[in-house]
N, CA, C, O and the ligand as a Tripos MOL2 file, in Angstrom:
@<TRIPOS>MOLECULE
protein
  281   279    71     0     0
PROTEIN
NO_CHARGES

@<TRIPOS>ATOM
      1 N          28.7980  -13.2010    4.5540 N.3       1 MET1
      2 CA         27.6490  -12.7580    3.7470 C.3       1 MET1
      3 C          27.8630  -11.3520    3.2220 C.2       1 MET1
      4 O          28.8730  -10.7040    3.4960 O.2       1 MET1
      5 N          26.9260  -10.9250    2.4960 N.am      2 THR2
      6 CA         27.0690   -9.5800    1.9450 C.3       2 THR2
      7 C          26.6920   -8.5390    2.9850 C.2       2 THR2
      8 O          25.8520   -8.7640    3.8560 O.2       2 THR2
      9 N          27.3240   -7.4290    2.8640 N.am      3 SER3
     10 CA         27.0040   -6.3560    3.7950 C.3       3 SER3
     11 C          25.6860   -5.7050    3.3990 C.2       3 SER3
     12 O          25.3650   -5.5530    2.2200 O.2       3 SER3
     13 N          24.9630   -5.3400    4.3910 N.am      4 ARG4
     14 CA         23.6540   -4.7630    4.1030 C.3       4 ARG4
     15 C          23.7930   -3.3330    3.5880 C.2       4 ARG4
     16 O          24.6600   -2.5660    4.0070 O.2       4 ARG4
     17 N          22.9310   -3.0300    2.6950 N.am      5 ASP5
     18 CA         22.8950   -1.6680    2.1820 C.3       5 ASP5
     19 C          21.6580   -0.9660    2.7160 C.2       5 ASP5
     20 O          20.5570   -1.1010    2.1830 O.2       5 ASP5
     21 N          21.8640   -0.2500    3.7320 N.am      6 ASP6
     22 CA         20.7280    0.5040    4.2700 C.3       6 ASP6
     23 C          20.6180    1.8270    3.5460 C.2       6 ASP6
     24 O          21.2980    2.8010    3.8650 O.2       6 ASP6
     25 N          19.7610    1.8280    2.5850 N.am      7 GLN7
     26 CA         19.6020    3.0620    1.8350 C.3       7 GLN7
     27 C          18.5440    3.9210    2.4930 C.2       7 GLN7
     28 O          17.3510    3.6190    2.4580 O.2       7 GLN7
     29 N          18.9960    4.9580    3.0690 N.am      8 ALA8
     30 CA         18.0230    5.8820    3.6480 C.3       8 ALA8
     31 C          17.2270    6.5370    2.5300 C.2       8 ALA8
     32 O          17.7580    6.9060    1.4820 O.2       8 ALA8
     33 N          15.9550    6.6620    2.7900 N.am      9 SER9
     34 CA         15.1220    7.2780    1.7550 C.3       9 SER9
     35 C          15.6080    8.6900    1.4830 C.2       9 SER9
     36 O          15.5670    9.5700    2.3430 O.2       9 SER9
     37 N          16.0560    8.8680    0.2860 N.am     10 GLU10
     38 CA         16.5400   10.1920   -0.0630 C.3      10 GLU10
     39 C          15.3690   11.1310   -0.2970 C.2      10 GLU10
     40 O          14.2060   10.7380   -0.2100 O.2      10 GLU10
     41 N          15.6930   12.3380   -0.5850 N.am     11 GLY11
     42 CA         14.6530   13.3640   -0.7370 C.3      11 GLY11
     43 C          13.3680   12.8350   -1.3160 C.2      11 GLY11
     44 O          13.3280   12.3530   -2.4480 O.2      11 GLY11
     45 N          12.3370   12.9270   -0.5430 N.am     12 ARG12
     46 CA         11.0430   12.4680   -1.0290 C.3      12 ARG12
     47 C          10.5480   13.3800   -2.1460 C.2      12 ARG12
     48 O          10.7630   14.5920   -2.1370 O.2      12 ARG12
     49 N           9.8990   12.7690   -3.0760 N.am     13 GLN13
     50 CA          9.2980   13.5770   -4.1170 C.3      13 GLN13
     51 C           7.9870   14.1240   -3.5910 C.2      13 GLN13
     52 O           7.2710   13.4680   -2.8340 O.2      13 GLN13
     53 N           7.7030   15.2970   -3.9970 N.am     14 ALA14
     54 CA          6.4710   15.9240   -3.5390 C.3      14 ALA14
     55 C           5.2780   15.0950   -3.9750 C.2      14 ALA14
     56 O           5.0980   14.8040   -5.1570 O.2      14 ALA14
     57 N           4.4800   14.7270   -3.0140 N.am     15 SER15
     58 CA          3.2850   13.9660   -3.3540 C.3      15 SER15
     59 C           2.0640   14.8530   -3.1880 C.2      15 SER15
     60 O           1.9400   15.6110   -2.2270 O.2      15 SER15
     61 N           1.1910   14.7360   -4.1320 N.am     16 ALA16
     62 CA         -0.0110   15.5630   -4.0630 C.3      16 ALA16
     63 C          -1.0470   14.8580   -3.2230 C.2      16 ALA16
     64 O          -2.1150   14.4840   -3.7070 O.2      16 ALA16
     65 N          -0.7270   14.6860   -1.9900 N.am     17 SER17
     66 CA         -1.6190   13.9580   -1.1020 C.3      17 SER17
     67 C          -2.8410   14.8050   -0.7850 C.2      17 SER17
     68 O          -3.9590   14.5040   -1.2030 O.2      17 SER17
     69 N          -2.6060   15.8400   -0.0580 N.am     18 LEU18
     70 CA         -3.7230   16.6790    0.3390 C.3      18 LEU18
     71 C          -3.4120   18.1210   -0.0450 C.2      18 LEU18
     72 O          -4.0900   18.7250   -0.8770 O.2      18 LEU18
     73 N          -2.3950   18.6410    0.5690 N.am     19 SER19
     74 CA         -2.0210   20.0180    0.2720 C.3      19 SER19
     75 C          -0.6260   20.0640   -0.3420 C.2      19 SER19
     76 O           0.1350   21.0100   -0.1360 O.2      19 SER19
     77 N          -0.3150   19.0210   -1.1000 N.am     20 GLY20
     78 CA          0.9840   19.0010   -1.7440 C.3      20 GLY20
     79 C           2.0900   18.4710   -0.8550 C.2      20 GLY20
     80 O           3.2310   18.3110   -1.2870 O.2      20 GLY20
     81 N           1.7380   18.2000    0.3960 N.am     21 LYS21
     82 CA          2.7610   17.6940    1.2910 C.3      21 LYS21
     83 C           2.5920   16.1930    1.4600 C.2      21 LYS21
     84 O           1.4760   15.7070    1.6470 O.2      21 LYS21
     85 N           3.6840   15.4640    1.3940 N.am     22 PRO22
     86 CA          3.6030   14.0190    1.6060 C.3      22 PRO22
     87 C           3.2610   13.7140    3.0490 C.2      22 PRO22
     88 O           3.7760   14.3470    3.9710 O.2      22 PRO22
     89 N           2.4020   12.7570    3.2350 N.am     23 ALA23
     90 CA          2.0360   12.3840    4.5890 C.3      23 ALA23
     91 C           3.1090   11.4890    5.1870 C.2      23 ALA23
     92 O           3.6930   10.6600    4.4890 O.2      23 ALA23
     93 N           3.3640   11.6540    6.4630 N.am     24 PRO24
     94 CA          4.3990   10.8440    7.1200 C.3      24 PRO24
     95 C           4.1410    9.3530    6.9590 C.2      24 PRO24
     96 O           5.0730    8.5490    6.9650 O.2      24 PRO24
     97 N           2.8800    8.9940    6.8150 N.am     25 GLY25
     98 CA          2.5490    7.5740    6.7230 C.3      25 GLY25
     99 C           2.6780    7.0180    5.3310 C.2      25 GLY25
    100 O           2.5240    5.8170    5.1110 O.2      25 GLY25
    101 N           2.9610    7.8900    4.3920 N.am     26 ASP26
    102 CA          3.0780    7.4290    3.0170 C.3      26 ASP26
    103 C           4.3740    6.6820    2.8040 C.2      26 ASP26
    104 O           5.4540    7.1570    3.1540 O.2      26 ASP26
    105 N           4.2450    5.5090    2.2240 N.am     27 ASP27
    106 CA          5.4330    4.7510    1.8830 C.3      27 ASP27
    107 C           5.9930    5.2190    0.5610 C.2      27 ASP27
    108 O           7.2000    5.1740    0.3220 O.2      27 ASP27
    109 N           5.1050    5.6620   -0.2830 N.am     28 ALA28
    110 CA          5.5140    6.1180   -1.5990 C.3      28 ALA28
    111 C           4.5080    7.1330   -2.1070 C.2      28 ALA28
    112 O           3.4550    7.3640   -1.5120 O.2      28 ALA28
    113 N           4.8630    7.7120   -3.1990 N.am     29 THR29
    114 CA          3.9370    8.6800   -3.7630 C.3      29 THR29
    115 C           2.8030    7.9410   -4.4630 C.2      29 THR29
    116 O           3.0050    6.8660   -5.0260 O.2      29 THR29
    117 N           1.6130    8.5250   -4.4220 N.am     30 PRO30
    118 CA          0.4770    7.9010   -5.0960 C.3      30 PRO30
    119 C           0.7870    7.6290   -6.5580 C.2      30 PRO30
    120 O           1.3450    8.4760   -7.2560 O.2      30 PRO30
    121 N           0.4230    6.4550   -7.0070 N.am     31 GLY31
    122 CA          0.6660    6.1150   -8.4020 C.3      31 GLY31
    123 C           1.9450    5.3440   -8.6080 C.2      31 GLY31
    124 O           2.2280    4.8750   -9.7100 O.2      31 GLY31
    125 N           2.7160    5.2130   -7.5540 N.am     32 THR32
    126 CA          3.9530    4.4570   -7.6900 C.3      32 THR32
    127 C           3.6450    2.9730   -7.8730 C.2      32 THR32
    128 O           2.9070    2.3820   -7.0850 O.2      32 THR32
    129 N           4.2110    2.3840   -8.9090 N.am     33 PRO33
    130 CA          3.9810    0.9530   -9.1350 C.3      33 PRO33
    131 C           4.3520    0.1340   -7.9090 C.2      33 PRO33
    132 O           5.3870    0.3590   -7.2820 O.2      33 PRO33
    133 N           3.4980   -0.8100   -7.5840 N.am     34 GLY34
    134 CA          3.7860   -1.6620   -6.4360 C.3      34 GLY34
    135 C           3.2860   -1.0850   -5.1370 C.2      34 GLY34
    136 O           3.5140   -1.6390   -4.0610 O.2      34 GLY34
    137 N           2.6050    0.0250   -5.2470 N.am     35 THR35
    138 CA          2.0540    0.6090   -4.0290 C.3      35 THR35
    139 C           0.5690    0.8460   -4.2110 C.2      35 THR35
    140 O           0.0510    0.8520   -5.3280 O.2      35 THR35
    141 N          -0.0870    1.0370   -3.1170 N.am     36 GLY36
    142 CA         -1.5120    1.2950   -3.2030 C.3      36 GLY36
    143 C          -1.9890    2.0570   -1.9950 C.2      36 GLY36
    144 O          -1.3230    2.1040   -0.9600 O.2      36 GLY36
    145 N          -3.1240    2.6360   -2.1410 N.am     37 GLU37
    146 CA         -3.6680    3.3830   -1.0170 C.3      37 GLU37
    147 C          -4.2610    2.4160   -0.0010 C.2      37 GLU37
    148 O          -4.8180    1.3740   -0.3450 O.2      37 GLU37
    149 N          -4.1220    2.7930    1.2300 N.am     38 ASN38
    150 CA         -4.6840    1.9760    2.2870 C.3      38 ASN38
    151 C          -5.2940    2.8960    3.3240 C.2      38 ASN38
    152 O          -4.9300    4.0670    3.4410 O.2      38 ASN38
    153 N          -6.2200    2.3460    4.0660 N.am     39 VAL39
    154 CA         -6.8180    3.1500    5.1280 C.3      39 VAL39
    155 C          -5.7820    3.3790    6.2110 C.2      39 VAL39
    156 O          -5.0940    2.4540    6.6420 O.2      39 VAL39
    157 N          -5.6850    4.5950    6.6330 N.am     40 CYS40
    158 CA         -4.7200    4.9330    7.6680 C.3      40 CYS40
    159 C          -5.0480    4.1740    8.9470 C.2      40 CYS40
    160 O          -6.1670    4.2620    9.4550 O.2      40 CYS40
    161 N          -4.0830    3.4370    9.4650 N.am     41 PRO41
    162 CA         -4.3260    2.6490   10.6670 C.3      41 PRO41
    163 C          -4.4070    3.5130   11.9240 C.2      41 PRO41
    164 O          -4.9220    3.0870   12.9580 O.2      41 PRO41
    165 N          -3.8980    4.7090   11.8150 N.am     42 GLU42
    166 CA         -3.8760    5.5750   12.9880 C.3      42 GLU42
    167 C          -5.2450    6.1810   13.2530 C.2      42 GLU42
    168 O          -5.6970    6.2560   14.3960 O.2      42 GLU42
    169 N          -5.8920    6.6080   12.1910 N.am     43 CYS43
    170 CA         -7.1870    7.2650   12.3590 C.3      43 CYS43
    171 C          -8.2990    6.4170   11.7570 C.2      43 CYS43
    172 O          -9.4660    6.8090   11.7650 O.2      43 CYS43
    173 N          -7.9300    5.2660   11.2410 N.am     44 ARG44
    174 CA         -8.8970    4.3470   10.6490 C.3      44 ARG44
    175 C          -9.6950    5.0120    9.5380 C.2      44 ARG44
    176 O         -10.8760    4.7270    9.3440 O.2      44 ARG44
    177 N          -9.0570    5.8650    8.8460 N.am     45 GLY45
    178 CA         -9.7020    6.4570    7.6780 C.3      45 GLY45
    179 C         -10.5380    7.6790    7.9800 C.2      45 GLY45
    180 O         -11.1430    8.2720    7.0870 O.2      45 GLY45
    181 N         -10.5650    8.0510    9.2410 N.am     46 THR46
    182 CA        -11.3680    9.2200    9.5720 C.3      46 THR46
    183 C         -10.6030   10.5030    9.2930 C.2      46 THR46
    184 O         -11.1940   11.5610    9.0770 O.2      46 THR46
    185 N          -9.2980   10.3970    9.2990 N.am     47 GLY47
    186 CA         -8.4880   11.5770    9.0480 C.3      47 GLY47
    187 C          -8.2960   12.4390   10.2810 C.2      47 GLY47
    188 O          -7.6490   13.4850   10.2410 O.2      47 GLY47
    189 N          -8.8680   11.9790   11.3620 N.am     48 LYS48
    190 CA         -8.7320   12.7560   12.5870 C.3      48 LYS48
    191 C          -8.3870   11.8470   13.7560 C.2      48 LYS48
    192 O          -8.8170   10.6960   13.8340 O.2      48 LYS48
    193 N          -7.6090   12.3980   14.6440 N.am     49 VAL49
    194 CA         -7.2730   11.6830   15.8660 C.3      49 VAL49
    195 C          -7.4680   12.6320   17.0380 C.2      49 VAL49
    196 O          -6.7990   13.6600   17.1440 O.2      49 VAL49
    197 N          -8.3730   12.2760   17.8920 N.am     50 GLY50
    198 CA         -8.6140   13.1170   19.0600 C.3      50 GLY50
    199 C          -9.0940   14.5030   18.6750 C.2      50 GLY50
    200 O          -8.8340   15.4770   19.3820 O.2      50 GLY50
    201 N          -9.7900   14.5900   17.5580 N.am     51 GLY51
    202 CA        -10.3260   15.8810   17.1570 C.3      51 GLY51
    203 C          -9.3590   16.7180   16.3520 C.2      51 GLY51
    204 O          -9.6880   17.8190   15.9110 O.2      51 GLY51
    205 N          -8.1560   16.1830   16.1620 N.am     52 ASN52
    206 CA         -7.1670   16.9040   15.3670 C.3      52 ASN52
    207 C          -6.8590   16.1170   14.1010 C.2      52 ASN52
    208 O          -7.0160   14.8960   14.0620 O.2      52 ASN52
    209 N          -6.4250   16.8170   13.0780 N.am     53 PRO53
    210 CA         -6.0310   16.1220   11.8420 C.3      53 PRO53
    211 C          -4.9850   15.0680   12.1370 C.2      53 PRO53
    212 O          -4.0030   15.3310   12.8320 O.2      53 PRO53
    213 N          -5.1930   13.8930   11.6160 N.am     54 CYS54
    214 CA         -4.2580   12.8000   11.8630 C.3      54 CYS54
    215 C          -2.8750   13.1570   11.3050 C.2      54 CYS54
    216 O          -2.7390   13.4960   10.1290 O.2      54 CYS54
    217 N          -1.8660   13.0760   12.1510 N.am     55 PRO55
    218 CA         -0.5030   13.4120   11.7040 C.3      55 PRO55
    219 C           0.0980   12.3210   10.8300 C.2      55 PRO55
    220 O           1.0880   12.5450   10.1330 O.2      55 PRO55
    221 N          -0.5030   11.1530   10.8720 N.am     56 HIS56
    222 CA          0.0590   10.0220   10.1310 C.3      56 HIS56
    223 C          -0.2680   10.1280    8.6500 C.2      56 HIS56
    224 O           0.5590    9.8250    7.7910 O.2      56 HIS56
    225 N          -1.4820   10.5620    8.3720 N.am     57 CYS57
    226 CA         -1.9050   10.6340    6.9710 C.3      57 CYS57
    227 C          -2.1780   12.0680    6.5680 C.2      57 CYS57
    228 O          -2.7070   12.3300    5.4870 O.2      57 CYS57
    229 N          -1.8240   12.9770    7.4210 N.am     58 SER58
    230 CA         -2.0500   14.3890    7.1400 C.3      58 SER58
    231 C          -3.5320   14.6950    6.9880 C.2      58 SER58
    232 O          -3.9180   15.6310    6.2880 O.2      58 SER58
    233 N          -4.3410   13.9070    7.6420 N.am     59 GLY59
    234 CA         -5.7640   14.1850    7.6360 C.3      59 GLY59
    235 C          -6.5020   13.6750    6.4190 C.2      59 GLY59
    236 O          -7.6840   13.9640    6.2310 O.2      59 GLY59
    237 N          -5.8020   12.9110    5.5890 N.am     60 SER60
    238 CA         -6.4630   12.4060    4.3900 C.3      60 SER60
    239 C          -7.2020   11.1080    4.6830 C.2      60 SER60
    240 O          -8.1000   10.7110    3.9400 O.2      60 SER60
    241 N          -6.8200   10.4580    5.7630 N.am     61 GLY61
    242 CA         -7.4720    9.2020    6.1110 C.3      61 GLY61
    243 C          -6.9310    8.0270    5.3170 C.2      61 GLY61
    244 O          -7.3290    6.8800    5.5200 O.2      61 GLY61
    245 N          -6.0230    8.3340    4.4160 N.am     62 LYS62
    246 CA         -5.4530    7.2600    3.6060 C.3      62 LYS62
    247 C          -3.9460    7.4030    3.5700 C.2      62 LYS62
    248 O          -3.4010    8.5000    3.6890 O.2      62 LYS62
    249 N          -3.2920    6.2800    3.4050 N.am     63 ILE63
    250 CA         -1.8540    6.2930    3.2600 C.3      63 ILE63
    251 C          -1.4790    5.4610    2.0600 C.2      63 ILE63
    252 O          -2.2620    4.6350    1.5920 O.2      63 ILE63
    253 N          -0.3000    5.6780    1.5730 N.am     64 VAL64
    254 CA          0.1810    4.8920    0.4400 C.3      64 VAL64
    255 C           1.1930    3.8750    0.9480 C.2      64 VAL64
    256 O           2.2250    4.2230    1.5220 O.2      64 VAL64
    257 N           0.8710    2.6350    0.7220 N.am     65 GLU65
    258 CA          1.7400    1.5850    1.2080 C.3      65 GLU65
    259 C           2.2240    0.7170    0.0650 C.2      65 GLU65
    260 O           1.5780    0.6000   -0.9760 O.2      65 GLU65
    261 N           3.3580    0.1230    0.2840 N.am     66 GLY66
    262 CA          3.8330   -0.8420   -0.6960 C.3      66 GLY66
    263 C           3.0160   -2.1140   -0.5570 C.2      66 GLY66
    264 O           2.7430   -2.5620    0.5570 O.2      66 GLY66
    265 N           2.6320   -2.6870   -1.6630 N.am     67 ILE67
    266 CA          1.8520   -3.9040   -1.6040 C.3      67 ILE67
    267 C           2.6290   -5.0440   -2.2330 C.2      67 ILE67
    268 O           3.6420   -4.8380   -2.9030 O.2      67 ILE67
    269 N           2.1490   -6.2130   -2.0100 N.am     68 GLY68
    270 CA          2.8420   -7.3560   -2.5710 C.3      68 GLY68
    271 C           3.8800   -7.8500   -1.5750 C.2      68 GLY68
    272 O           3.8100   -8.9800   -1.0910 O.2      68 GLY68
    273 N           4.8130   -7.0130   -1.2860 N.am     69 GLY69
    274 CA          5.8140   -7.3850   -0.2970 C.3      69 GLY69
    275 C           6.4640   -8.7230   -0.6410 C.2      69 GLY69
    276 O           5.8230   -9.5990   -1.2220 O.2      69 GLY69
    277 N           7.6790   -8.8710   -0.2960 N.am     70 GLY70
    278 CA          8.3070  -10.1110   -0.6840 C.3      70 GLY70
    279 C           8.8380  -10.9240    0.4260 C.2      70 GLY70
    280 O           9.3910  -11.9990    0.1940 O.2      70 GLY70
    281 ZN         -4.5980    8.9540    9.6350 Zn       71 ZN71
@<TRIPOS>BOND
     1     1     2 1
     2     2     3 1
     3     3     4 2
     4     3     5 am
     5     5     6 1
     6     6     7 1
     7     7     8 2
     8     7     9 am
     9     9    10 1
    10    10    11 1
    11    11    12 2
    12    11    13 am
    13    13    14 1
    14    14    15 1
    15    15    16 2
    16    15    17 am
    17    17    18 1
    18    18    19 1
    19    19    20 2
    20    19    21 am
    21    21    22 1
    22    22    23 1
    23    23    24 2
    24    23    25 am
    25    25    26 1
    26    26    27 1
    27    27    28 2
    28    27    29 am
    29    29    30 1
    30    30    31 1
    31    31    32 2
    32    31    33 am
    33    33    34 1
    34    34    35 1
    35    35    36 2
    36    35    37 am
    37    37    38 1
    38    38    39 1
    39    39    40 2
    40    39    41 am
    41    41    42 1
    42    42    43 1
    43    43    44 2
    44    43    45 am
    45    45    46 1
    46    46    47 1
    47    47    48 2
    48    47    49 am
    49    49    50 1
    50    50    51 1
    51    51    52 2
    52    51    53 am
    53    53    54 1
    54    54    55 1
    55    55    56 2
    56    55    57 am
    57    57    58 1
    58    58    59 1
    59    59    60 2
    60    59    61 am
    61    61    62 1
    62    62    63 1
    63    63    64 2
    64    63    65 am
    65    65    66 1
    66    66    67 1
    67    67    68 2
    68    67    69 am
    69    69    70 1
    70    70    71 1
    71    71    72 2
    72    71    73 am
    73    73    74 1
    74    74    75 1
    75    75    76 2
    76    75    77 am
    77    77    78 1
    78    78    79 1
    79    79    80 2
    80    79    81 am
    81    81    82 1
    82    82    83 1
    83    83    84 2
    84    83    85 am
    85    85    86 1
    86    86    87 1
    87    87    88 2
    88    87    89 am
    89    89    90 1
    90    90    91 1
    91    91    92 2
    92    91    93 am
    93    93    94 1
    94    94    95 1
    95    95    96 2
    96    95    97 am
    97    97    98 1
    98    98    99 1
    99    99   100 2
   100    99   101 am
   101   101   102 1
   102   102   103 1
   103   103   104 2
   104   103   105 am
   105   105   106 1
   106   106   107 1
   107   107   108 2
   108   107   109 am
   109   109   110 1
   110   110   111 1
   111   111   112 2
   112   111   113 am
   113   113   114 1
   114   114   115 1
   115   115   116 2
   116   115   117 am
   117   117   118 1
   118   118   119 1
   119   119   120 2
   120   119   121 am
   121   121   122 1
   122   122   123 1
   123   123   124 2
   124   123   125 am
   125   125   126 1
   126   126   127 1
   127   127   128 2
   128   127   129 am
   129   129   130 1
   130   130   131 1
   131   131   132 2
   132   131   133 am
   133   133   134 1
   134   134   135 1
   135   135   136 2
   136   135   137 am
   137   137   138 1
   138   138   139 1
   139   139   140 2
   140   139   141 am
   141   141   142 1
   142   142   143 1
   143   143   144 2
   144   143   145 am
   145   145   146 1
   146   146   147 1
   147   147   148 2
   148   147   149 am
   149   149   150 1
   150   150   151 1
   151   151   152 2
   152   151   153 am
   153   153   154 1
   154   154   155 1
   155   155   156 2
   156   155   157 am
   157   157   158 1
   158   158   159 1
   159   159   160 2
   160   159   161 am
   161   161   162 1
   162   162   163 1
   163   163   164 2
   164   163   165 am
   165   165   166 1
   166   166   167 1
   167   167   168 2
   168   167   169 am
   169   169   170 1
   170   170   171 1
   171   171   172 2
   172   171   173 am
   173   173   174 1
   174   174   175 1
   175   175   176 2
   176   175   177 am
   177   177   178 1
   178   178   179 1
   179   179   180 2
   180   179   181 am
   181   181   182 1
   182   182   183 1
   183   183   184 2
   184   183   185 am
   185   185   186 1
   186   186   187 1
   187   187   188 2
   188   187   189 am
   189   189   190 1
   190   190   191 1
   191   191   192 2
   192   191   193 am
   193   193   194 1
   194   194   195 1
   195   195   196 2
   196   195   197 am
   197   197   198 1
   198   198   199 1
   199   199   200 2
   200   199   201 am
   201   201   202 1
   202   202   203 1
   203   203   204 2
   204   203   205 am
   205   205   206 1
   206   206   207 1
   207   207   208 2
   208   207   209 am
   209   209   210 1
   210   210   211 1
   211   211   212 2
   212   211   213 am
   213   213   214 1
   214   214   215 1
   215   215   216 2
   216   215   217 am
   217   217   218 1
   218   218   219 1
   219   219   220 2
   220   219   221 am
   221   221   222 1
   222   222   223 1
   223   223   224 2
   224   223   225 am
   225   225   226 1
   226   226   227 1
   227   227   228 2
   228   227   229 am
   229   229   230 1
   230   230   231 1
   231   231   232 2
   232   231   233 am
   233   233   234 1
   234   234   235 1
   235   235   236 2
   236   235   237 am
   237   237   238 1
   238   238   239 1
   239   239   240 2
   240   239   241 am
   241   241   242 1
   242   242   243 1
   243   243   244 2
   244   243   245 am
   245   245   246 1
   246   246   247 1
   247   247   248 2
   248   247   249 am
   249   249   250 1
   250   250   251 1
   251   251   252 2
   252   251   253 am
   253   253   254 1
   254   254   255 1
   255   255   256 2
   256   255   257 am
   257   257   258 1
   258   258   259 1
   259   259   260 2
   260   259   261 am
   261   261   262 1
   262   262   263 1
   263   263   264 2
   264   263   265 am
   265   265   266 1
   266   266   267 1
   267   267   268 2
   268   267   269 am
   269   269   270 1
   270   270   271 1
   271   271   272 2
   272   271   273 am
   273   273   274 1
   274   274   275 1
   275   275   276 2
   276   275   277 am
   277   277   278 1
   278   278   279 1
   279   279   280 2
@<TRIPOS>SUBSTRUCTURE
     1 MET1         2 RESIDUE 1 A MET
     2 THR2         6 RESIDUE 1 A THR
     3 SER3        10 RESIDUE 1 A SER
     4 ARG4        14 RESIDUE 1 A ARG
     5 ASP5        18 RESIDUE 1 A ASP
     6 ASP6        22 RESIDUE 1 A ASP
     7 GLN7        26 RESIDUE 1 A GLN
     8 ALA8        30 RESIDUE 1 A ALA
     9 SER9        34 RESIDUE 1 A SER
    10 GLU10       38 RESIDUE 1 A GLU
    11 GLY11       42 RESIDUE 1 A GLY
    12 ARG12       46 RESIDUE 1 A ARG
    13 GLN13       50 RESIDUE 1 A GLN
    14 ALA14       54 RESIDUE 1 A ALA
    15 SER15       58 RESIDUE 1 A SER
    16 ALA16       62 RESIDUE 1 A ALA
    17 SER17       66 RESIDUE 1 A SER
    18 LEU18       70 RESIDUE 1 A LEU
    19 SER19       74 RESIDUE 1 A SER
    20 GLY20       78 RESIDUE 1 A GLY
    21 LYS21       82 RESIDUE 1 A LYS
    22 PRO22       86 RESIDUE 1 A PRO
    23 ALA23       90 RESIDUE 1 A ALA
    24 PRO24       94 RESIDUE 1 A PRO
    25 GLY25       98 RESIDUE 1 A GLY
    26 ASP26      102 RESIDUE 1 A ASP
    27 ASP27      106 RESIDUE 1 A ASP
    28 ALA28      110 RESIDUE 1 A ALA
    29 THR29      114 RESIDUE 1 A THR
    30 PRO30      118 RESIDUE 1 A PRO
    31 GLY31      122 RESIDUE 1 A GLY
    32 THR32      126 RESIDUE 1 A THR
    33 PRO33      130 RESIDUE 1 A PRO
    34 GLY34      134 RESIDUE 1 A GLY
    35 THR35      138 RESIDUE 1 A THR
    36 GLY36      142 RESIDUE 1 A GLY
    37 GLU37      146 RESIDUE 1 A GLU
    38 ASN38      150 RESIDUE 1 A ASN
    39 VAL39      154 RESIDUE 1 A VAL
    40 CYS40      158 RESIDUE 1 A CYS
    41 PRO41      162 RESIDUE 1 A PRO
    42 GLU42      166 RESIDUE 1 A GLU
    43 CYS43      170 RESIDUE 1 A CYS
    44 ARG44      174 RESIDUE 1 A ARG
    45 GLY45      178 RESIDUE 1 A GLY
    46 THR46      182 RESIDUE 1 A THR
    47 GLY47      186 RESIDUE 1 A GLY
    48 LYS48      190 RESIDUE 1 A LYS
    49 VAL49      194 RESIDUE 1 A VAL
    50 GLY50      198 RESIDUE 1 A GLY
    51 GLY51      202 RESIDUE 1 A GLY
    52 ASN52      206 RESIDUE 1 A ASN
    53 PRO53      210 RESIDUE 1 A PRO
    54 CYS54      214 RESIDUE 1 A CYS
    55 PRO55      218 RESIDUE 1 A PRO
    56 HIS56      222 RESIDUE 1 A HIS
    57 CYS57      226 RESIDUE 1 A CYS
    58 SER58      230 RESIDUE 1 A SER
    59 GLY59      234 RESIDUE 1 A GLY
    60 SER60      238 RESIDUE 1 A SER
    61 GLY61      242 RESIDUE 1 A GLY
    62 LYS62      246 RESIDUE 1 A LYS
    63 ILE63      250 RESIDUE 1 A ILE
    64 VAL64      254 RESIDUE 1 A VAL
    65 GLU65      258 RESIDUE 1 A GLU
    66 GLY66      262 RESIDUE 1 A GLY
    67 ILE67      266 RESIDUE 1 A ILE
    68 GLY68      270 RESIDUE 1 A GLY
    69 GLY69      274 RESIDUE 1 A GLY
    70 GLY70      278 RESIDUE 1 A GLY
    71 ZN71       281 GROUP 0 **** ****
């Protein structure tokens, strides 16, 4: 079979998520075709975990995920 091409995500483009920093939970930058915002599963959209800003979504309560999936 063909050898797999594991393309590591190269330099992320700056996403204007909250403070200009991409959230770790973001699959892509907002507005990317084939992606959409979703409620952060870590903080359930509250943006906080244990009283601290959610590290998954950077406290935005939302993440950008690829949709459709194949
Ligand atoms: Zn979160």
